C-alpha positions as CSV (number, residue, x, y, z in Angstrom):
1,M,11.6,-13.5,-32.8
2,K,14.9,-14.9,-33.9
3,S,14.9,-12.8,-37.0
4,A,14.3,-9.7,-35.0
5,F,17.7,-10.1,-33.4
6,L,19.5,-10.6,-36.7
7,V,19.5,-6.8,-36.9
8,L,22.6,-7.0,-34.7
9,G,24.5,-8.0,-37.9
10,L,24.0,-4.5,-39.2
11,V,27.0,-2.4,-38.2
12,A,25.7,1.1,-38.7
13,L,26.7,4.5,-37.4
14,S,29.2,4.6,-34.5
15,S,29.8,7.1,-31.7
16,P,32.3,7.2,-28.8
17,L,31.6,4.9,-25.9
18,L,31.9,8.0,-23.6
19,S,28.6,9.2,-25.1
20,Q,26.9,6.9,-22.5
21,N,26.5,9.9,-20.2
22,N,27.1,9.2,-16.5
23,L,25.7,12.0,-14.4
24,I,27.9,11.1,-11.4
25,V,31.4,12.7,-11.4
26,N,34.3,10.3,-10.5
27,G,31.9,7.4,-9.8
28,D,34.9,5.0,-10.0
29,F,37.0,6.9,-7.5
30,E,40.0,6.8,-9.8
31,K,40.5,10.5,-8.9
32,A,40.2,9.8,-5.2
33,M,37.5,11.9,-3.7
34,T,37.3,14.5,-6.4
35,G,33.6,15.6,-6.9
36,W,32.5,14.1,-3.5
37,T,32.1,15.5,-0.1
38,A,32.0,13.1,2.8
39,S,31.0,13.1,6.5
40,G,29.4,10.9,9.2
41,S,29.9,7.9,11.3
42,G,32.3,5.1,10.5
43,V,35.8,3.7,11.0
44,A,38.6,4.1,8.4
45,P,36.7,5.8,5.6
46,A,39.0,6.1,2.6
47,V,39.6,5.4,-1.1
48,T,41.3,2.0,-1.0
49,S,42.4,-0.6,-3.5
50,E,39.8,-3.4,-3.7
51,D,39.0,-6.3,-6.0
52,M,35.4,-5.3,-6.7
53,L,34.8,-7.6,-9.7
54,G,36.9,-10.6,-9.0
55,L,39.5,-9.7,-11.6
56,A,41.9,-7.2,-10.2
57,K,42.2,-4.4,-7.7
58,S,41.1,-0.8,-8.4
59,N,40.2,2.3,-6.5
60,A,37.0,2.1,-4.5
61,F,35.5,3.9,-1.5
62,S,35.5,1.6,1.6
63,I,34.6,1.9,5.3
64,H,33.9,-0.1,8.4
65,P,30.5,1.4,9.0
66,E,29.1,2.8,12.2
67,A,30.5,4.3,15.4
68,A,33.1,3.3,17.8
69,V,30.8,4.1,20.7
70,Y,27.7,2.0,21.4
71,A,24.7,4.3,21.0
72,P,22.4,3.0,18.3
73,P,20.9,3.9,15.9
74,H,24.1,5.3,14.5
75,P,24.0,7.9,11.7
76,P,25.3,6.9,8.3
77,Y,28.4,7.8,6.6
78,I,27.4,10.0,3.6
79,L,29.0,10.5,0.3
80,K,27.5,13.5,-1.5
81,Q,27.5,15.4,-4.8
82,S,25.1,17.6,-6.6
83,I,23.4,16.4,-9.8
84,L,20.9,17.9,-12.3
85,I,17.5,16.1,-12.3
86,I,14.9,16.3,-15.0
87,P,11.4,15.7,-13.6
88,R,9.4,12.6,-14.7
89,V,12.3,11.2,-16.5
90,E,13.2,7.6,-15.7
91,Y,16.8,7.2,-14.4
92,E,18.9,4.1,-13.7
93,F,21.4,3.9,-10.8
94,S,23.9,1.1,-10.5
95,A,27.0,0.4,-8.4
96,D,29.3,-2.4,-7.4
97,V,29.3,-3.3,-3.8
98,L,31.9,-5.5,-1.9
99,S,31.4,-6.9,1.6
100,I,34.3,-8.5,3.5
101,A,33.7,-10.2,6.8
102,T,36.8,-11.7,8.6
103,A,34.5,-13.5,11.0
104,N,30.8,-14.2,11.4
105,N,29.1,-11.0,12.4
106,A,25.6,-10.0,13.6
107,Q,25.3,-7.3,11.0
108,G,27.0,-6.2,7.8
109,G,26.8,-2.8,6.1
110,M,23.8,-1.4,4.2
111,V,23.7,1.2,1.4
112,E,20.9,3.7,0.7
113,V,20.8,6.0,-2.3
114,K,18.8,9.3,-2.0
115,I,18.2,12.1,-4.3
116,G,17.0,15.4,-2.8
117,G,16.5,13.5,0.5
118,V,14.2,11.0,-1.2
119,S,15.2,7.3,-1.0
120,V,15.5,5.7,-4.5
121,L,17.4,2.5,-3.6
122,K,18.2,0.5,-0.5
123,W,20.5,-2.5,-0.3
124,D,20.4,-4.2,3.1
125,R,21.2,-7.8,2.3
126,W,23.4,-8.3,5.5
127,L,21.1,-6.5,7.9
128,S,20.4,-9.7,9.9
129,G,23.9,-11.0,9.8
130,I,26.9,-12.0,7.6
131,K,29.1,-15.1,7.5
132,T,32.8,-15.0,7.1
133,G,33.7,-14.4,3.5
134,T,34.0,-12.0,0.5
135,Y,30.8,-11.1,-1.3
136,R,30.4,-9.1,-4.5
137,E,27.2,-7.7,-5.8
138,K,25.9,-5.1,-8.2
139,I,23.0,-3.1,-6.9
140,A,20.7,-1.3,-9.3
141,G,17.3,0.4,-9.5
142,R,15.2,2.6,-11.7
143,F,13.2,5.6,-10.6
144,S,11.7,8.9,-11.7
145,Q,11.4,12.1,-9.7
146,L,9.1,15.2,-9.5
147,L,12.2,17.2,-8.5
148,A,13.8,19.5,-11.0
149,G,17.2,21.2,-11.1
150,K,20.2,20.6,-8.9
151,H,19.8,18.2,-6.0
152,D,22.1,16.3,-3.7
153,L,22.8,12.7,-4.6
154,T,23.8,10.9,-1.3
155,I,25.2,7.5,-0.8
156,E,24.5,6.5,2.8
157,I,26.5,3.6,4.3
158,Q,25.7,2.4,7.7
159,R,25.4,-0.5,10.2
160,P,22.6,0.7,12.4
161,K,22.8,-1.6,15.5
162,Y,26.3,-2.2,16.5
163,T,29.7,-0.6,17.2
164,A,32.5,-0.6,14.7
165,S,36.2,-1.5,14.7
166,A,38.6,-2.0,11.9
167,A,39.5,-5.4,13.3
168,R,36.0,-6.9,13.6
169,T,33.4,-4.9,11.6
170,P,32.8,-6.2,8.1
171,K,34.2,-3.8,5.5
172,T,31.8,-2.3,2.9
173,A,33.2,-0.9,-0.3
174,I,31.4,0.7,-3.3
175,D,32.6,1.5,-6.8
176,N,31.6,2.1,-10.4
177,L,28.6,4.3,-9.4
178,K,26.6,5.2,-12.4
179,L,23.4,7.3,-12.9
180,T,22.0,7.6,-16.4
181,I,18.7,8.4,-18.1
182,S,17.5,4.8,-18.6
183,V,17.0,3.0,-21.8
184,R,15.1,-0.3,-21.6
185,P,15.7,-3.2,-21.1
186,S,18.2,-3.7,-18.2
187,V,19.7,-7.0,-17.4
188,F,21.0,-7.8,-13.9
189,I,22.3,-10.7,-11.9
190,A,20.8,-10.6,-8.4
191,G,23.0,-11.7,-5.5
192,D,26.3,-13.5,-5.7
193,R,27.9,-14.6,-9.0
194,L,29.7,-17.6,-7.7
195,L,31.2,-20.5,-9.6
196,G,29.2,-23.7,-9.5
197,T,25.9,-22.1,-8.4
198,T,22.6,-21.0,-10.0
199,W,22.4,-17.4,-10.8
200,N,19.2,-15.3,-10.8
201,L,19.1,-13.3,-14.1
202,N,16.6,-10.5,-14.0
203,A,15.5,-8.4,-17.0
204,V,13.3,-5.3,-16.7
205,G,11.7,-3.3,-19.5
206,T,8.4,-2.5,-21.2
207,P,5.7,-4.8,-20.0
208,G,4.9,-7.6,-22.5
209,A,7.9,-6.9,-24.7
210,A,10.2,-9.7,-26.1
211,V,13.7,-9.5,-24.9
212,G,17.0,-11.1,-26.0
213,V,20.1,-11.3,-23.7
214,F,23.6,-11.2,-25.2
215,I,27.0,-11.7,-23.5
216,A,30.6,-10.9,-24.5
217,P,34.1,-10.9,-22.9
218,K,34.7,-7.2,-23.8
219,L,33.0,-4.0,-25.0
220,F,33.3,-2.7,-28.5
221,P,35.7,0.4,-28.9
222,T,32.7,2.4,-30.1
223,T,29.0,2.0,-29.5
224,I,26.8,0.8,-32.3
225,N,23.6,2.5,-33.5
226,I,21.1,0.0,-34.9
227,P,18.5,1.5,-37.2
228,G,15.0,1.7,-35.6
229,F,16.3,1.0,-32.1
230,K,16.7,3.5,-29.3
231,G,19.9,3.1,-27.3
232,K,23.4,1.8,-28.4
233,F,24.8,-1.7,-28.6
234,E,28.0,-1.9,-26.6
235,L,29.3,-5.5,-26.8
236,H,32.2,-6.4,-29.0
237,L,30.8,-7.7,-32.3
238,A,33.6,-10.2,-32.9
239,S,32.9,-12.1,-29.6
240,V,29.3,-11.5,-28.8
241,A,27.1,-14.5,-28.1
242,F,23.3,-14.8,-27.9
243,L,22.4,-16.2,-24.5
244,L,18.6,-16.4,-24.3
245,A,15.2,-14.9,-25.3
246,G,12.0,-14.5,-23.3
247,A,9.0,-12.3,-22.7
248,L,8.7,-9.7,-20.0
249,D,5.7,-9.9,-17.7
250,A,2.7,-8.2,-19.2
251,K,2.0,-6.2,-15.9
252,T,5.4,-5.7,-14.2
253,G,7.8,-5.7,-17.2
254,L,10.0,-8.2,-15.3
255,M,11.6,-11.5,-16.2
256,N,13.5,-13.9,-14.0
257,V,15.6,-16.8,-15.4
258,K,17.6,-19.3,-13.4
259,L,21.1,-19.8,-14.9
260,P,23.2,-22.8,-13.7
261,V,26.9,-22.0,-13.8
262,P,29.4,-24.9,-14.1
263,N,31.9,-25.5,-11.4
264,D,34.8,-24.9,-13.9
265,K,37.7,-22.9,-12.5
266,N,38.8,-22.0,-16.1
267,L,35.8,-19.6,-16.1
268,L,37.4,-17.5,-13.3
269,G,39.4,-14.4,-14.0
270,N,37.6,-13.4,-17.2
271,P,35.5,-10.3,-17.7
272,L,31.9,-10.8,-18.8
273,Y,29.5,-8.2,-20.1
274,W,25.7,-8.6,-20.4
275,E,23.3,-6.5,-22.5
276,G,19.6,-6.8,-23.5
277,I,17.6,-5.9,-26.6
278,E,13.9,-5.2,-26.4
279,V,11.5,-5.8,-29.3
280,S,8.3,-3.9,-28.8
281,A,6.4,-1.0,-30.4
282,T,9.5,1.1,-29.6
283,P,12.5,-1.2,-29.9
284,S,15.4,-0.4,-27.7
285,I,18.8,-1.5,-26.5
286,G,19.6,-1.4,-22.8
287,P,23.0,-0.6,-21.2
288,A,25.8,-3.2,-20.9
289,H,26.7,-4.2,-17.3
290,Q,29.6,-6.3,-16.1
291,F,28.9,-9.4,-14.2
292,N,31.9,-11.7,-13.7
293,I,32.0,-15.2,-12.4
294,T,33.7,-15.3,-8.9
295,N,34.6,-17.7,-6.2
């Protein structure tokens, strides 16, 4: 298998990084609410400056979810835009989520993603309570639809059981929303990415395929086409490192690896990008995702 990954040494055709087509308009909120409509229940909904990745602050959408009057279940706050869907094509959605609790609370915010009214991803980690702290996580999922044409993409943020106030209710922020036609494999870190803990690295792709995972501190200025591989390699060639190799489950196409992270504060404050390569009957390169070490 090692020789299969030496193909990375072949710098072939290049194309602009922007060719990685995100179907969501203004998913990073750098143009405030351009492209989005918004309505629903919540306190202080706004585009605010948040440290989503543990590196620096940038624009994100934030809210203290749910109503100021106790009458559960409260309706969600909804961000919405129209997107074009191709039926039976596999898509991948991902976003960075930030939860900030200034005190222990009986419930944090939850996020549900729907297309054409059909739920495709639900993140409810704090549904049963949240402790004081700042939590960063990337949520992601793959799906296909029978829908065709233009349909509403909705991001629903809510806290179903309790009232809300800017002083007590945990803040939920979301940023870097991305929806693309998926290319396997995908590599994700489940849960927190804290210094001195053990991370859960998950890879998903073609069942039974061999997968290699690579990391780098930055992306290449242009994406790299590797002959014979679907998808484009995005990590910077001068600093990329091979992390691990493994095999995806023959039935589910999943792989989980435990990664111990040293308690070394010198690791903080540095960007880190992860990308997977799949060796199968149809070799492919998955998208790069950013997972930084935080405290």
